[in-house]
C-alpha positions in Angstrom: 76.4 110.6 81.5 72.7 111.3 82.0 70.7 108.8 84.1 68.4 106.5 82.1 65.4 108.2 83.8 66.5 111.6 82.4 64.4 112.5 79.4 67.5 114.2 77.9 69.4 110.9 77.9 68.4 110.5 74.2 70.8 113.3 73.4 74.3 112.0 72.4 76.9 112.4 75.2 79.3 114.3 72.9 76.5 116.8 72.1 75.6 117.2 75.8 79.3 117.9 76.6 79.5 120.6 73.9 76.4 122.2 75.4 77.9 122.2 78.8 81.1 124.0 77.7 79.5 126.2 75.0 80.4 129.5 76.6 84.1 128.4 76.5 83.9 126.7 73.1 86.0 127.6 70.1 84.4 128.7 66.8 85.0 125.2 65.4 83.4 123.6 68.4 80.4 125.8 68.1 80.0 124.9 64.5 80.3 121.2 65.5 77.6 121.8 68.1 75.2 123.4 65.6 75.7 120.5 63.2 75.1 118.0 65.9 72.0 119.8 67.1 70.6 119.8 63.6 71.3 116.1 63.2 69.6 115.3 66.5 66.4 117.2 65.7 66.3 115.6 62.2 66.3 112.2 63.9 63.6 110.1 65.6 64.7 111.1 69.2 63.6 114.6 68.6 60.0 113.5 69.5 61.1 113.4 73.1 61.8 117.1 73.2 58.4 117.8 74.7 59.3 115.8 77.8 62.5 117.7 78.5 62.6 119.7 81.8 61.8 123.4 81.4 65.4 124.7 81.3 66.4 122.0 78.9 63.5 122.8 76.6 64.5 126.4 76.5 68.2 125.6 75.8 67.6 123.0 73.1 65.0 125.2 71.4 67.6 128.0 71.3 70.1 125.6 69.9 67.7 124.4 67.3 67.2 128.0 66.1 71.0 128.7 66.3 70.4 131.5 68.8 73.8 130.9 70.4 74.3 134.2 72.2 71.1 133.7 74.1 71.9 130.1 74.7 75.2 130.9 76.2 73.6 133.2 78.6 71.2 130.5 79.7 74.0 128.0 80.1 75.9 130.5 82.3 72.7 131.2 84.3 72.0 127.5 84.8 75.5 126.9 86.2 74.6 129.2 89.1 71.0 128.2 89.3 70.6 124.5 88.4 66.9 123.7 87.8 65.9 127.1 89.2 63.9 129.7 87.2 61.3 132.3 87.7 57.6 131.6 87.0 55.5 134.1 85.1 51.8 134.0 84.8 49.0 133.1 87.3 46.6 131.1 85.2 49.0 129.8 82.6 52.4 129.6 84.2 55.6 129.7 82.1 59.3 129.6 82.8 61.4 132.7 82.5 65.2 133.0 82.6 67.5 136.0 82.2 69.0 136.8 78.9 66.2 135.4 76.8 63.1 137.1 75.6 60.8 134.3 76.6 57.9 136.0 74.7 59.8 135.0 71.5 59.7 131.3 72.4 56.8 129.0 71.5 54.4 128.4 74.4 55.1 124.7 74.3 58.7 125.5 75.2 58.0 127.7 78.2 54.6 126.5 79.4 54.8 124.7 82.7 52.7 121.6 83.4 51.5 120.6 86.9 54.3 118.1 87.3 56.9 120.8 86.6 55.7 122.8 89.7 55.8 120.0 92.3 55.5 120.4 96.0 58.6 119.8 98.0 57.8 119.1 101.6 59.4 117.7 104.7 58.3 117.1 108.3 60.9 118.4 110.7 59.2 117.5 114.0 56.3 115.2 115.0 55.3 115.4 118.7 52.4 114.6 121.0 51.1 117.7 122.8 47.8 118.1 124.7 46.3 114.9 123.3 47.0 116.1 119.8 49.5 115.0 117.1 51.5 118.0 116.1 53.3 118.0 112.7 55.8 120.8 111.9 57.7 121.2 108.8 57.9 123.1 105.5 56.3 122.8 102.1 56.7 124.9 99.0 55.9 124.8 95.3 59.3 124.5 93.5 60.3 127.8 91.9 57.5 129.7 93.6 59.1 131.7 96.4 57.4 132.2 99.7 59.4 134.8 101.6 56.6 135.6 103.9 54.1 132.9 104.5 51.9 134.7 107.0 49.1 135.4 104.6 49.5 132.4 102.4 46.4 130.1 102.4 47.2 126.4 102.8 44.9 123.4 103.0 45.5 120.0 104.6 43.4 116.9 105.1 43.5 113.3 106.1 42.0 110.7 103.8 41.3 107.1 104.8 42.8 104.7 102.4 40.2 102.7 100.3 37.4 105.1 101.1 36.3 108.6 100.1 36.2 109.8 103.7 38.2 113.0 104.2 39.0 114.9 107.5 40.2 118.5 107.1 42.9 119.8 109.4 44.0 123.3 110.1 47.4 124.6 108.9 49.2 127.4 110.8 52.0 129.1 108.9 55.4 129.3 110.4 58.6 131.1 109.4 61.2 128.4 108.7 64.5 129.5 107.1 65.8 126.0 106.8 63.3 125.5 103.9 65.4 128.0 101.9 68.7 126.5 103.0 67.7 122.9 102.3 66.2 123.8 98.9 69.8 123.7 97.5 69.4 126.7 95.2 70.3 130.4 95.4 67.5 132.1 93.4 64.4 131.9 95.6 63.5 132.5 99.3 61.2 129.9 100.9 61.5 131.2 104.5 57.7 131.5 104.7 57.1 127.8 103.8 56.9 126.6 107.4 53.7 125.0 108.8 52.2 123.5 111.9 49.3 121.0 111.7 47.5 119.8 114.9 45.5 116.6 114.5 42.9 115.4 116.9 42.8 111.6 116.6 39.2 111.5 117.9 38.1 112.9 114.6 39.2 109.7 113.0 36.6 107.7 114.8 33.8 106.2 112.8 30.4 106.7 114.5 32.2 107.0 117.8 34.2 103.8 117.3 37.8 103.2 116.4 38.1 101.4 113.1 41.4 99.9 111.8 42.7 101.7 108.8 45.3 103.9 107.2 45.1 107.7 106.7 47.4 109.8 104.5 48.1 113.4 105.2 47.9 115.7 102.1 48.9 119.3 102.0 47.8 121.7 99.2 49.4 125.0 98.3 48.3 127.8 96.0 50.4 128.0 92.9 50.4 129.5 89.4 48.0 127.3 87.4 46.0 126.1 90.5 46.4 124.4 93.8 49.2 121.8 94.1 48.5 118.9 96.5 51.2 116.7 97.8 52.2 114.4 100.7 54.3 115.4 103.7 57.8 113.9 103.3 60.1 112.3 105.8 63.2 113.6 107.6 66.1 111.3 108.1 66.6 111.8 111.9 64.6 112.4 115.1 60.9 112.4 115.6 60.1 113.2 112.0 62.4 110.5 110.7 61.0 107.5 112.5 57.7 105.8 113.1 55.9 106.2 116.4 53.1 104.3 118.2 50.8 106.4 120.5 48.2 104.9 122.8 44.6 105.9 122.3 41.6 105.1 124.5 39.8 101.7 124.4 43.1 99.9 123.8 43.6 101.4 120.3 47.0 102.6 119.0 47.8 105.5 116.6 50.9 104.5 114.5 52.6 107.5 112.9 54.9 106.6 110.1 56.0 107.0 106.5 55.4 104.9 103.4 56.9 106.0 100.0 58.0 109.2 101.7 54.5 110.1 102.6 53.2 110.7 106.2 50.5 108.2 107.1 48.5 107.5 110.3 47.3 104.0 111.1 44.6 103.1 113.6 45.6 99.7 115.1 43.5 97.6 117.4 45.8 95.0 118.9 44.4 91.7 120.2 47.4 91.0 122.3 50.4 92.9 123.5 53.8 92.3 125.2 53.9 93.5 128.8 57.4 92.5 129.7 60.3 90.0 129.0 62.0 88.3 131.9 65.0 86.1 131.8 65.3 82.9 133.8 68.2 80.5 134.1 67.5 78.8 130.8 64.6 80.6 129.2 63.1 83.9 128.2 59.6 84.4 129.7 57.3 86.8 127.8 54.3 88.2 129.6 51.4 89.0 127.3 48.1 90.8 127.7 44.8 90.4 125.8 42.6 93.5 126.0 39.1 93.1 127.4 37.5 94.1 124.1 39.1 91.2 122.3 37.4 87.8 122.0 40.3 86.1 120.2 42.3 83.3 122.0 46.0 83.2 121.5 47.4 79.6 121.0 51.0 79.8 119.8 53.8 82.3 119.4 55.8 81.8 116.2 59.5 82.8 116.4 61.2 83.5 113.0 64.9 84.0 112.6 65.4 86.9 110.2 68.6 85.6 108.7 67.4 82.3 107.4 63.6 82.2 108.0 63.7 79.3 110.4 60.5 79.1 112.4 59.7 77.7 115.8 56.4 77.6 117.7 55.7 77.8 121.4 52.4 77.4 123.3 50.8 80.4 124.8 49.4 79.6 128.3 46.9 81.5 130.4 48.3 83.2 133.5 46.9 82.5 136.9 48.2 85.6 138.5 46.7 89.0 139.1 47.6 92.1 137.2 47.9 93.1 133.5 49.5 89.8 132.4 46.9 87.3 131.0 49.2 84.9 129.1 52.8 83.6 129.2 55.2 82.1 126.7 58.5 80.4 127.5 61.3 80.6 124.9 64.3 78.4 125.6 67.5 80.5 125.5 69.1 77.8 123.4 66.6 78.6 120.6 67.5 82.3 120.8 71.3 81.8 120.9 72.9 81.5 117.5 76.3 83.3 117.9 79.5 81.4 118.6 81.6 84.5 119.4 81.2 87.8 121.1 81.7 89.9 117.9 79.4 87.8 115.7 76.7 89.8 113.9 73.4 90.5 115.7 70.8 87.8 115.1 67.2 89.2 114.9 63.9 87.4 115.5 60.4 88.3 114.6 57.4 87.2 116.6 53.8 86.4 115.5 50.9 85.3 117.6 48.7 82.7 116.1 45.0 82.6 117.3 42.6 79.8 117.6 40.5 81.1 114.7 43.4 80.7 112.3 44.4 84.3 112.2 47.7 85.8 113.3 49.4 89.2 113.9 52.8 90.6 114.7 53.3 90.9 118.4 53.4 94.5 119.6 54.2 96.1 122.9 51.9 97.8 125.3 52.2 101.5 125.9 54.2 101.3 129.2 56.5 98.5 128.0 60.1 98.8 129.2 62.8 97.1 127.2 65.1 94.6 129.0 68.2 92.6 128.3 69.5 89.3 129.6 73.1 88.3 129.7 74.5 85.3 127.9 78.0 83.8 127.9 80.7 85.1 125.5 79.8 88.7 126.1 76.4 88.4 124.4 72.9 89.3 125.5 69.3 88.6 124.5 67.6 92.0 124.1 63.8 92.3 124.4 63.0 95.7 122.8 60.8 97.4 120.3 60.9 99.8 117.3 59.0 102.8 116.1 55.7 101.0 115.2 55.9 99.2 118.5 56.7 95.8 117.1 58.5 93.3 119.4 62.2 92.9 118.6 64.3 90.0 120.0 68.0 90.2 119.4 71.0 87.9 120.1 73.7 90.5 120.1 76.9 91.7 121.5 76.2 93.5 124.8 75.4 97.2 124.1 75.6 100.3 126.2 72.0 101.6 126.6 71.4 105.2 127.7 68.6 105.7 130.2 69.3 109.2 131.3 70.6 112.2 129.4 71.1 115.9 130.4 73.0 119.0 129.6 74.6 120.7 132.6 74.4 124.5 132.9 78.1 124.8 131.8 77.5 122.8 128.6 78.5 119.3 129.5 76.4 116.5 127.9 76.0 113.7 130.5 74.8 110.3 129.4 74.1 107.6 132.0 73.0 104.0 131.4 73.5 100.3 131.7 76.3 98.2 130.3 77.0 94.8 131.8 80.5 94.9 130.4 83.2 94.3 131.1 83.7 98.0 130.7 87.0 98.8 132.4 89.1 98.5 129.3 86.9 100.5 126.9 86.8 104.0 125.6 84.0 106.1 124.1 84.6 107.3 120.5 82.7 110.1 118.8 82.9 109.4 115.0 81.8 112.0 112.4 79.1 110.6 110.2 80.6 112.0 107.0 84.3 112.9 107.6 84.9 109.8 109.8 87.0 112.0 112.1 87.2 110.8 115.7 87.3 112.2 119.2 87.5 110.4 122.5 85.0 111.2 125.3 85.1 110.6 129.1 84.0 107.1 130.1 83.3 105.9 133.6 82.0 102.4 134.4 81.3 100.5 137.5 78.8 97.7 138.6 77.1 97.6 135.2 76.5 101.4 135.0 78.3 103.9 132.9 78.6 107.7 132.6 79.7 109.4 129.4 80.6 113.1 129.5 81.2 115.3 126.4 81.9 119.1 126.4 81.4 119.9 122.8 82.5 123.5 123.1 85.8 122.5 124.6 87.3 119.6 122.6 91.0 118.9 122.7 93.0 119.7 119.5 96.7 119.2 120.2 97.7 122.2 122.3 94.4 124.1 122.0 90.7 123.6 122.6 88.1 123.9 119.9 84.3 123.4 119.4 83.2 120.1 118.0 83.2 120.2 114.2 79.8 120.7 112.5 78.0 117.5 111.7 76.7 114.4 113.4 78.9 112.5 115.8 77.9 108.9 116.5 78.9 107.4 119.9 80.4 104.0 120.2 82.5 101.8 122.5 85.9 100.6 121.4 88.4 98.4 123.1 91.2 100.3 124.7 93.7 98.7 122.2 91.2 98.6 119.3 93.0 99.1 115.9 90.1 100.7 114.1 86.3 101.2 114.1 85.3 97.7 112.8 84.8 96.3 116.3 82.9 99.3 117.7 79.7 98.8 119.7 77.1 101.5 119.2 75.7 103.5 122.1 71.9 103.4 122.0 69.0 105.0 123.8 66.5 102.8 125.7 63.6 102.3 123.3 60.9 103.6 125.5 62.8 106.9 125.8 63.4 107.8 122.2 60.7 110.4 122.2 62.5 112.4 124.9 64.9 113.6 122.1 66.1 115.9 120.8 67.9 117.4 123.8 69.5 120.7 122.9 72.0 123.1 124.3 73.0 126.6 123.0 76.8 127.1 123.3 78.6 130.4 122.8 78.8 130.0 119.0 76.5 127.2 117.9 73.7 124.8 119.0 74.3 121.2 120.0 71.6 118.5 120.0 71.5 115.0 121.2 69.3 113.1 118.7 68.8 109.7 117.1 68.9 107.9 113.8 68.1 104.3 112.9 65.4 104.5 115.7 67.6 104.3 118.8 71.2 105.1 117.7 72.2 108.3 119.4 74.4 111.0 118.0 75.6 114.4 119.0 74.8 117.1 116.4 77.1 120.1 116.2 75.3 123.0 114.5 76.7 125.6 112.1 78.8 128.5 113.3 77.0 130.7 110.7 73.9 132.7 111.6 70.7 131.5 110.0 70.7 134.5 107.6 74.2 133.5 106.4 73.5 129.9 105.6 72.7 128.3 102.2 73.0 129.4 98.6 70.3 132.0 98.7 71.7 134.0 101.6 75.3 133.6 100.3 74.2 135.1 97.0 72.6 138.0 98.9 75.8 138.6 100.8 77.8 138.6 97.6 75.4 140.7 95.5 73.7 143.0 98.0 75.9 143.3 101.2 79.3 143.4 99.5 78.7 146.4 97.3 77.5 148.3 100.4 80.6 147.3 102.3 82.7 148.6 99.4 81.1 152.0 99.8 82.7 152.3 103.3 86.3 153.3 103.8 89.1 150.8 103.7 90.4 149.8 107.2 94.0 149.5 108.1 93.7 145.8 108.5 95.3 142.6 107.0 92.8 139.8 106.2 94.4 136.4 106.0 93.0 133.2 104.5 94.8 129.8 104.7 93.2 126.9 102.9 89.6 128.3 103.0 89.8 129.1 106.7 90.8 125.6 107.7 94.2 126.4 109.3 96.5 129.0 110.9 99.4 128.0 108.7 101.3 128.2 105.5 102.6 131.4 103.9 99.8 133.6 105.3 101.0 132.6 108.8 104.6 133.5 107.9 103.5 136.9 106.6 101.4 137.5 109.8 104.3 136.7 112.0 106.7 139.0 110.0 104.1 141.8 110.2 104.0 141.3 114.0 107.8 141.1 114.3 108.0 144.5 112.5 105.3 146.0 114.6 103.2 147.0 111.7 100.2 149.1 112.9 97.3 147.1 111.4 94.5 144.9 112.7 95.0 141.2 112.0 91.9 139.4 110.8 91.9 135.6 110.1 89.3 133.6 108.2 88.2 130.6 110.2 86.0 127.8 108.9 83.6 126.3 111.4 85.5 127.6 114.3 88.2 125.0 113.8 91.3 127.2 114.1 93.1 128.3 117.2 94.6 131.8 116.8 97.2 133.8 118.6 96.1 136.5 121.0 95.4 139.7 119.2 94.1 138.1 116.0 90.4 138.5 115.3 88.6 135.5 113.9 85.8 135.8 111.3 83.8 132.8 110.3 84.2 131.7 106.7 81.4 133.1 104.5 79.8 135.0 107.4 78.7 138.6 107.0 81.9 139.6 108.9 84.0 137.6 106.4 82.5 139.5 103.4 83.0 142.8 105.2 86.6 142.0 106.0 87.3 141.0 102.4 85.7 144.2 101.1 87.3 146.6 103.6 90.8 145.3 104.6 93.6 147.3 103.0 95.7 144.0 102.6 94.3 140.6 101.7 96.6 137.6 101.9 95.3 134.2 100.6 96.9 130.9 99.5 93.8 129.7 97.6 91.3 131.3 95.2 88.6 133.6 96.3 85.9 132.8 93.7 85.2 134.2 90.3 82.7 136.6 91.9 85.4 138.5 93.8 86.7 141.8 92.6 89.3 143.8 94.6 88.6 147.5 95.2 90.9 150.4 94.5 93.5 150.8 97.2 93.5 147.2 98.2 96.7 145.1 98.0 95.8 141.4 97.4 98.6 138.8 97.7 98.1 135.3 96.3 100.8 133.1 98.0 99.5 129.9 96.4 100.5 126.6 98.0 102.8 124.3 96.1 105.3 123.7 93.4 103.5 121.8 90.7 104.4 118.2 89.8 100.9 117.5 88.6 99.4 119.5 85.8 97.1 122.3 86.9 94.7 125.0 85.6 94.7 125.6 81.9 97.4 123.0 81.3 94.7 120.4 81.9 92.8 121.4 78.7 92.4 118.4 76.5 92.2 116.0 79.5 89.0 114.6 81.2 89.8 116.6 84.3 89.7 120.0 82.6 87.0 122.3 84.0 86.6 124.6 81.1 84.4 127.1 83.0 87.0 127.4 85.8 89.8 127.7 83.2 87.9 130.4 81.4 87.5 132.3 84.6 91.3 132.3 85.5 92.2 135.6 83.8 89.5 137.4 85.8 90.5 135.6 89.0 94.2 136.4 88.8 93.6 140.0 87.8 92.4 140.5 91.4 95.9 139.7 92.7 98.5 142.4 92.9 101.3 139.9 93.6 101.3 136.1 92.9 104.1 134.4 94.8 106.2 131.8 93.1 108.5 129.5 95.0 111.2 129.0 92.3 112.1 129.7 88.7 110.6 126.3 87.6 107.1 127.3 88.8 107.0 130.9 87.5 106.3 130.2 83.8 103.9 127.4 84.7 101.9 129.9 86.9 102.0 132.4 84.1 100.5 130.0 81.6 98.4 127.6 83.7 96.7 130.4 85.7 96.5 132.8 82.7 98.3 135.3 85.1 98.7 138.7 83.5 100.0 140.5 86.6 103.2 140.5 88.6 104.6 137.1 89.7 107.0 137.7 92.6 109.7 134.9 92.5 110.5 135.4 96.2 110.3 131.8 97.4 107.4 130.6 99.6 107.3 132.4 102.9 106.2 129.2 104.5 109.6 127.6 103.8 111.5 130.2 105.8 110.7 128.0 108.8 113.7 125.8 107.8 116.0 128.7 108.4 114.6 130.2 111.6 117.1 130.5 114.4 114.6 129.1 116.9 114.1 125.8 115.0 115.3 123.8 118.0 112.7 125.3 120.3 110.0 124.7 117.7 111.0 121.0 117.4 111.0 120.5 121.1 107.6 122.1 121.5 106.0 120.1 118.6 107.4 116.7 119.9 106.1 117.6 123.3 102.6 118.6 122.0 102.3 115.4 120.0 103.6 113.2 122.8 106.4 111.6 120.8 108.7 109.6 123.1 112.2 110.8 123.5 114.7 109.1 121.2 112.3 107.8 118.7 112.7 108.7 115.0 109.8 110.3 113.2 108.5 109.1 109.9 106.0 111.5 108.3 103.6 110.1 105.6 101.8 112.8 103.6 100.2 111.3 100.4 97.9 113.2 98.0 94.4 112.1 97.0 93.4 109.8 94.2 90.9 111.3 91.7 89.3 107.9 91.1 88.9 107.0 94.8 85.8 109.1 95.9 83.1 109.2 98.5 81.4 112.1 96.7 82.4 114.6 94.0 84.6 116.5 96.4 85.4 114.0 99.1 88.0 111.4 98.6 88.6 107.9 100.1 91.8 107.0 101.9 93.7 104.7 99.5 95.8 103.0 102.2 98.4 100.7 100.8 100.8 100.8 103.7 100.5 97.8 106.0 100.6 99.7 109.2 100.4 96.6 111.5 103.4 95.1 109.7 105.2 98.5 109.9 104.6 98.6 113.7 106.1 95.2 114.1 109.2 96.1 112.2 109.6 99.8 113.3 107.6 100.3 116.4 110.5 99.9 118.8 112.4 103.0 117.6 110.1 104.9 115.2 106.8 106.6 115.2 104.6 107.0 112.1 102.9 110.3 111.6 100.1 110.1 109.0 99.0 113.4 107.4 96.0 113.0 105.2 95.3 115.5 102.4 92.4 117.8 103.5 90.2 116.3 100.8 90.6 112.8 102.1 88.1 111.4 104.6 88.3 108.2 106.7 90.0 107.5 110.0 93.6 106.2 110.2 93.7 102.5 111.5 95.9 102.1 114.5 96.0 105.8 115.4 96.6 106.4 119.1 98.0 102.9 119.7 101.6 104.1 120.2 103.0 103.8 116.7 100.7 105.6 114.3 99.8 109.3 114.9 97.0 110.9 112.9 98.3 114.4 112.5 95.9 115.5 109.8 94.4 118.1 112.1 97.7 119.5 113.3 97.6 123.2 112.4 100.7 123.6 110.3 102.5 120.9 108.3 105.6 123.0 108.3 106.2 122.3 112.0 105.8 118.6 111.2 108.5 118.9 108.5 110.8 120.2 111.2 110.5 117.1 113.5 110.4 114.5 110.7 113.5 112.4 110.1 112.0 110.9 107.0 109.2 112.0 104.6 107.1 109.5 102.7 104.9 110.9 100.0 103.9 110.1 96.5 103.0 112.9 94.0 102.2 115.6 96.6 103.9 119.0 96.4 105.0 118.5 100.0 108.2 116.9 98.5 109.3 120.4 97.2 108.9 122.0 100.6 110.4 119.2 102.7 113.5 119.2 100.4 114.5 122.4 102.1 115.3 120.2 105.2 117.7 118.2 103.1 116.5 115.1 104.9 115.7 111.8 103.1 112.5 111.2 101.2 110.8 108.0 100.1 108.2 107.9 97.3 105.4 105.3 97.8 104.3 105.3 94.1 102.4 102.0 93.9 100.2 103.4 91.1 102.7 105.6 89.3 101.8 104.6 85.7 98.0 104.9 86.3 98.3 108.2 88.2 100.7 109.8 85.7 99.3 108.4 82.5 95.5 108.3 83.3 94.7 110.6 86.2 96.8 113.7 86.1 100.0 113.9 84.1 103.3 115.5 85.2 105.4 118.5 84.2 108.6 116.5 84.3 110.0 113.0 84.4 109.4 112.1 88.0 111.3 108.8 87.7 114.4 110.7 86.6 114.3 113.7 89.1 112.7 112.3 92.3 115.3 112.9 95.1 114.6 109.5 96.6 113.6 105.9 95.6 110.2 105.2 94.1 108.8 102.2 96.1 106.0 100.0 95.0 105.2 97.8 98.0 104.7 98.2 101.7 107.4 95.7 102.4 109.9 97.6 100.4 108.9 100.8 102.0 109.6 99.4 105.5 112.9 98.0 104.3 113.9 101.4 102.9 113.1 103.1 106.3 115.3 100.6 108.0 118.2 101.2 105.6 117.7 105.0 105.3 121.4 105.7 105.5 122.0 103.7 102.3 119.2 105.7 100.6 120.8 109.0 101.6 124.1 107.9 100.1 122.6 106.6 96.9 120.5 109.7 96.2 122.8 112.4 97.5 123.8 113.7 94.0 120.2 113.6 92.7 119.0 115.4 95.9 121.6 118.2 95.2 120.4 118.7 91.7 116.8 118.7 92.9 117.5 121.5 95.4 119.1 123.6 92.7 116.2 123.2 90.3 113.3 123.5 92.7 114.3 125.0 96.0 115.9 128.4 95.0 115.7 130.9 96.6 116.2 129.2 100.0 117.8 131.9 102.1 115.1 132.3 104.7 114.2 135.8 103.4 111.1 135.0 101.3 108.7 136.4 103.8 110.7 139.6 104.2 110.6 140.1 100.4 106.8 139.7 100.2 106.1 141.9 103.2 108.3 144.7 101.9 106.3 144.7 98.6 103.1 144.7 100.6 104.1 147.7 102.7 105.3 149.6 99.8 102.1 149.1 97.8 100.7 152.6 96.9 97.6 153.8 98.8 94.9 155.8 97.2 
């Protein structure tokens, strides 16, 4: 459904849906679309057509004229390039899209107004250098490419609010590839959109004097139709994501900040500033300074509790001592202490100074102010600190670790030192991913109120291997040694007067790491991309597909096998089984493995190529054999002489592919592309006779389906099973004698963080399960790769988060019981002939609303369907009874879904690969 602010929201939803799937529509649906379009343009809402965005104007005009062939081309184009188009004309710009003779369209359809060529800008860095404010970032006119900005003229100026005074500033062009990457489109290159602006604050004086006021920075770019002015926007992290106060001469301040996503500079002339805060036995003493230029007399300090607005006033007294302090205020600690427990929320207080002339102002800090904290009972503290604009912040909060020193060692260790008044002996440091919520533990040392944190991001433990820290932002927190989850974590922060020392960066062997900040003083460790700059983003990926790949295909095929398991996320599954069989046979070929974000440990002798890197495209184009268990994209076409094997990755319980047509989950564009996608595979591997016809129909598979069984399930028949089980239990650290319960649920389509990232729908009471089972069981939790969120209780001796373990097949081997729901893992684990429990608390909703099944699961499931966590635990306790009751059904399940199961599936596939004819 379109947002209310979308001008096209006046179009009926059914008509919009028909437009979306028009390339795949039947003749009847296209007739319905034409009739609906005619009805819409005959109605009153047609008057809004002129306000449609450019691509929508073109599409709906073509629909209005029944030019369906051209319209279908535009719809296909827009799928690849949403909101992106080429601009034609210098004085009177118009939109141009492939497949349409735009000269045949009325000018009111293609003509672009000023608002349809907006500036998109972002500051990426704001620093103070040589008494100048330096702003770096990028700016471009949307859909007007700037591949090389060296000769592009740009203008910038500061304008004082409420006046006509304007101060021009110089703009130096920079090359900034992140502009293209962050543009989120694949059509245009904006690498030349970078800029640097240096601002001399002295030019903001008025007749040689500082005058309070606000200045907005405006950038103007040349564009078809004239110059386009716009503000400089905000970043979300670092120096360009936060306000900053800088000292000027004569006691003035320059406050750099953002309002309505526009960079603004404020000249501030404070009449009083905080010098320091000092704790006494029962009070907080604030030392204040009135600058010499001020003739105002402070009388009271007003303290306001942010939570409820309660106000208290305290007298400001003149100081008799020497030094910068001129006035003092005593705040009783009892007035600042509101919490009744250590983990109570932070209580914030604002401060205003009231002057004798009836005026007031927020209290700010002087330039060399150093934050402080003062311990309270119950593990709390009063913090005297500041924020970006330099306002005084008083907090009654849980004691926090405050970093006051940070450095990278030459060998790539990040060392953070700071103060934490503890107690800190029974704590651990957690790095938590800001989007995936994955967690790592870092080194923590604490003694006498000081701590040291060490992180080696290029060498993070991952079971029995070491891997680089996954790409993204990792926030640091303290957690109790026996903490069950993240809800009681204490954030690690940077001392407020040191925030401008960040970012602090280090270049590792394969990526860049940076210590930076968000929310003013919250520190995080950013792990950069493993891709090169010219491989990142939609534009460069399109170039690799459309330009580089055809060149690679002109080179000879290499005697190499290129493996892909789950988009480069694992060394696992049927591709692993095929690799190991090739090695066992001594096949003379190079083994190349796709690796996403460097997160896969590979055996010696296997060459890793980063997913979607230039090397990846070359390997895909030039390897004689390609083995994958997922799709390769509708752009991919195999070349003559290549043998491409699609092993796939599950027996379907849930409906898939074209069998979803007629349901809300059907992606008709994907379904229409299935014939082309599956023509690229020489062999599609089926695990059993049940799956083969489903694959044929659901995937529109026209080629050979090899009903060999899944190579990945040969692991259940390997003679060295006992050695594998011993190794896996040792690597996981499972105590001897304890039974293993493996829980591997699928995701829920209606439980989402984003369109492609799903929430953990946790209905198992893990704390209760630990009480009932912890003495003689361990609980391994394997999230589906699409599910985010951390597992509560993981690492506390009962629950193991094994989501990142490389190969689930090895977990099957050590599991005494499998718990799942509707996941295809049930068909694989059945090869073990060990008991299964099905935690199907939402069976009716999942089956009847979300997905739909290929067979009656309630009749054929080889184990009980359990609705509650209590019943689940009871079934685990009485698992021998479950085995007896479901023995006959289990046997029938094996015969229907697990044949062949002779341990020779891999051999059958490899023999076909090696016998594939070469050109």
